[in-house]
N, C-alpha and C positions, 0 to 999 in steps of 0.2 A: 416463571423463575426470579427469583430476588437475588441480590448481589451475593448473600448470604451461601447460595447453593451451589455457586460457580467454582471451580477449580483452575480453570483455564488462568492464566497470568504471563504477563510480559517477563522474561528472565531478570532475576536480581544480578545486576551487573556491577553492583557498587558505586553507580553513577547518582549522584544525587539528584532529586527532583529539581527542575530547573537549568541545571547544569548540562552544557554541550555535549550531544549524542554523537551529532554527525558534522562534519565541517566539509565544503566542497571550497579550495582553492585556487582560484586562477585556471581552471578548466576551462581547456579549446577542445573542440571535436571537429574534425574535418572528414568531408568524402569527397575525395579528389580535391576538384576544386572549389567545392563548395564548404562553407563554413557551418556548419549548423549550431555550435556555442563558441562563443568567443570569450576568452577570459573571464569568468563567469566565478563568482566567490558569494557564500551566506553559508548560515548555520541552521541546524535543526535540533532545538534543546529538548531534553527528555522530558516527556508528559505533555508537550504542548501539538496542536493541530496547526501544521505550515503549510499554507496554499502557493503554490506555484502558479501564476496566472500569465495568460499573454494573449494576444491574437492567433490566429491558426498560423502555423509555419514559424512561431516564436521560440521552438527549440525545449519545449516543455516535456513532451515523452523523451525527447532524446537524451535530457538530464536525468530522467529517472532510470534509462537504458545504462547511463554511467554508473550511475548510484549503485545498480542491483548487478553489475559487472555486464551486461550484454553488449554495451559499447567500451572501448577502451580509449580515453582520450589521449592526445598527442602530445597534450602539456597540462601540467595541473595534478593535484593530487586530492584524493579521498581521504578523511581520517574518521574512523567508524570508531567508537567504544575506546580513544586513543590510538589505535592502529592506523598509521597513515601508509597509502599505498597509491600508485599510478592507477592501478586496475586491479578488479581482481575475476574470477570464474562465478559464473552464474550460482553454482553450486555451494563455491565457498560464499557467497552472501547471503543463502538461504540458510546455509550451516549456521553463519556468525549471528544470526536473527533477524535478517530481512526479509520480506514477503512482499508481495506486491498483486496486485489485481491489473487487468489490462484495459484498454481503451476498446478494443474490440473482444467480447467473451471468447475466454478459451480454455472451455470444458470439454472432458470427453463425454461426447454428447450421447453414446450409445449407453452410456453407466448410470446407475439412480444417483438422487442427489446424497445419498448417504454413503455409496464408494466413491463419488468425485470428493467429497470434504474427506474422508479415511483417506484418499491419497494423499493428503497434505499431512498426514502424520508420518510420512514413511521416512522422513529422516529424524523421529523419534524413537524409531523401531530398533532395537539393540540385536533382537536374536538373529541367528542365521537364515539364510534362506532355506535351506533343509530342515531345520529346526521348525519353523513358519509350515513349511510343507506336511511335516509329519502332525503339526496342531497337537500338541501334546504337552504337560506339565508346564514349563514357566513360557514357553512360548505363546500357548494357548492364554496364559493369565495375562501376557503382555498386551497379546491382542483385545483380550476381554477390556483390558483397561484404558486402550485408546479409542476402544467402540463406545464405552461410558462416556469419555471427553467428547467425541465427536456427536453423542446425543445432547449434551448439553448445549454445544454449539447449534444443533439444529433446533434445540429449546428456544435458545437465545433468540436466533433469528425468526423464531415462528414460522417455521417451516417442517414442521411435523408432519402436517398434512401431504407433504410430496416427498416425503423422504423416501419413498421406493420406486417414484417415478422417474423414466429417462429423462435426462435434463435436456436431449433435444427437441423435447416436447413440452418444454415450461414456455409459458410468455418470459418476453423478454427481461422484465423487469425481476421477476423470481429467481433466473438466470445469473443474473446479476448478484441476487443476495446469495445463489450458491457459492459463485466465486469468491466472495466476501468470505463466505464460512470456509472455503478450503484454504485460504489465508492465513484465517486464524486458527486453523489447526495446526500450524506451525508453530502457535504462540510467540508470535515476533515481537522483537522489543522495537523495531521500525517497521510499521508499514504503508506501503506506498499505494495510493489509490489514484488511477488514472481515468479521469472521467468517470467516476461511478454511477453518475447519474445521467449519463448522455443518452438521449431518446426514451426518457422517463416521462411519464406524465406527472401531473403535481402531486397527486396522491401517494405516487412511486417516490418522488424525491424526498418527500414529507418522511415515509419510513426510513428511507436510507439516511438521511440526515439525522433521524432519530439514533438508528443503529452506529453510526459514526459517533456519535456524542458519548453513546452507552459503552461503546468500545475502548473509548479514549479514558473514560471514567472509571467503570468497572473493571476492565482488566489492564488500565494503567499501560496502554499501548500508546506510544508516540507515533504521530500519522503527518506523511506528506501528501498532499492533496492537490491533485491537478483539476480543475474544473471551472468552466465557462460562464456559468450562471453566478452574475455577481451578488445576489441576494444569497446564495446559498455561503457563499465565500465570507460574506458579511458575519452571516448569522455564526458560522462555525470556527472560523480561524483565528487563531491568537495573533499571527504574523502572516504576512504577505511578502513572497519576494515575486517581481514583476519582470518576464523576459519579453523581449521585442526584437525580432530580427536575429536573436542569438545571444544578445546583450542584456544586461541586467540594468534597468532602467529605473527603478523603484525598489526600495525596501522596507518594512513597517508596519506600523499597527493597520487593520483595516481602513478605517476612518482614514488615517493619512494618506495610505497609499491612493484611496477613491478619489482623493482631493488633489491627488498629483497631477500638474498639467501635463506632463510628459506622457504618464498614462493614460488621461483623457485623449489627447493626440493618438496616441497607439489604436486606442479601439476605436476613433472616429475616423481612423486612415489618412490623417493627417502628412503629408510627404515628408519625406525626411529630408 
C-alpha cells in the first residue's frame, strides 16, 4: 500500500506544522506522600516525534497518564490544541484526538485482530446503537466505511495474515502491532506510545521503528514516545525530554541530551 492509497489522517485542527500542539505547565502529581511528578513543564509540537526518557521510576508513564486523563495532577495544567485544563477524563482525551498504547499490551485477547482494531473506531461511529443492531441503510454504510479504514490499517501494518486470528494467540511483537493499529483507528492528532518496543527482539524493533516513522510521515500524526533503548530514541526523536525521580533534568535535541552530564549520571545511577 502506498501513501496515495491511504485515507486515514490526523485531524485538520488549524494548527500549523511545527507549532505547539500540547503544553505541560508546572505539573505535579502525588500519590499520598509520594511525588511521582514534580513541577514538570515541556511542550510537543505538531508533526514531531517527541521522546520522553529516563530511568525506571522516573515518572514517564505517569506523565502519559496525566496527558490522556487517567491521572489528575494536583498542580499545573495541560494545554491541548489551545484549550487549557487541569485534567480531563480519558474519554474526553480520546474524543479530542489523543490515543495511546500501553506498556503492557491491553487488547481484547479473545477477539480477532480485525475486531480489536475495529474497536478503535467506536468514537467515530455516529449511528445509534439500535440502528447498528438493525444493520440496514445508513448504519450498514457507516460500518462498511469504518471496516474499509480498518483494512487500510491492517495492510499498512502488514498484518493481513493474522486479521482473523484471536490476538491472545499471537506472538508478543504482533500483539504490539495490533495495539498500534487500534490506536491508529482513532485517527489521532497526538499518539502516545508507552514503550512500544519493550520485550522485542532486534528485528521486531526495526519493524516497529519503521512503522512509527511512517505513521508520523504518512498520516501526519504527532507522536510522544517513551522508550528505554537509546539507539531507538536517537534514530526516531526530533526532541527529547528527560525525567529523573519525577523531575525534568534535560530537554533538547537527541545528541544534546545524550551528552548532558545530568542525563549520563541518571542512567549510570550516580547518587543525587
